[in-house]
C-alpha positions, -999 to +999 in steps of 0.1 A: +000+000+000+011+035-008+000+070+003-005+093-027-020+127-032-057+128-037-071+150-065-106+161-074-109+132-098-112+110-067-141+130-053-169+109-066-154+077-052-151+093-018-186+107-019-199+072-027-184+059+005-208+082+025-242+068+016-261+084+045-261+111+071-246+089+098-217+079+077-211+116+068-213+126+104-187+099+114-164+110+086-168+147+084-179+156+118-210+176+130-203+207+109-202+187+076-234+193+055-256+164+045-270+159+020-240+173+001-234+184-035-199+183-051-196+220-043-205+217-006-184+186-003-154+204-016-160+233+007-167+214+039-137+191+035-115+221+027-102+203-004-082+232-017-067+241+017-056+208+033-032+181+022-055+152+010-042+117+005-055+084-005-040+050+003-038+028-028-030-008-035-005-021-062-032-017-088-039+019-079-073+011-063-082+037-036-084+019-003-087+048+021-086+086+024-074+111+050-062+147+055-039+164+080-031+200+091-015+218+120-037+223+150-023+232+184+013+225+172+004+189+163-002+171+131-040+168+133-057+141+113-091+146+098-116+130+076-102+095+078-121+068+060-115+033+046-134+020+016-164+000+027-150-030+007-117-029+026-127-025+062-114-049+088-082-057+069-057-034+085-061-006+060-071+020+087-039+013+106-018+018+076-036+050+066-032+065+100+005+056+104+014+068+069-005+101+073+013+107+106+047+100+091+040+123+062+023+150+082+047+152+111+076+154+087+059+180+065+048+201+095+079+196+116+060+184+147+065+155+170+029+149+181-004+141+164-040+145+173-075+137+160-112+140+169-134+110+170-171+107+177-177+094+212-199+065+199-175+055+171-161+025+191-144+008+162-123+039+154-116+046+190-103+010+195-080+014+165-066+047+177-060+033+211-042+003+197-020+027+177-010+047+209-035+075+209-048+086+244-077+107+253-069+143+262-086+175+272-091+198+242-082+234+253-108+250+230-145+252+232-171+244+205-206+230+207-196+199+187-171+189+214-200+174+233-201+146+208-164+142+201-134+129+220-099+144+214-070+120+212-033+126+210-001+106+205+036+112+201+047+106+166+074+081+177+048+055+186+042+051+149+078+039+141+068+005+155+044+000+126+066-001+096 
């Protein structure tokens, strides 16, 4: 598997992975609009502003997608998703570790973070296995009532190579 830059040509594939409001909420968070159009999708995921990547197999098939950006001097991961056809096969672990390696190097930081819905037990279990721990988020927002904030030092990801 390889992490490569995502482009707008991959937009429809990603949109098809979000068939309902619940899937959109888990992926994009409480502020992401649903139903979406191509225009609102691009706006809400900040496509032109954030580094966007897809994880591909040897045939170039998109297996997963994610973004990162600097937040509170950490490499913050956002909008992580694995193709419905490839869930449960370790793709999520590879996506997270590769995004962190790339993002921490690009941003010059040694820690990473992410938000996860409180009831997304599958994702929380994965992040915990990877070394993320729950932390207090120093900001305030209405949507924090439904999300947990998790952080990890980047060096924990060197054990997954």
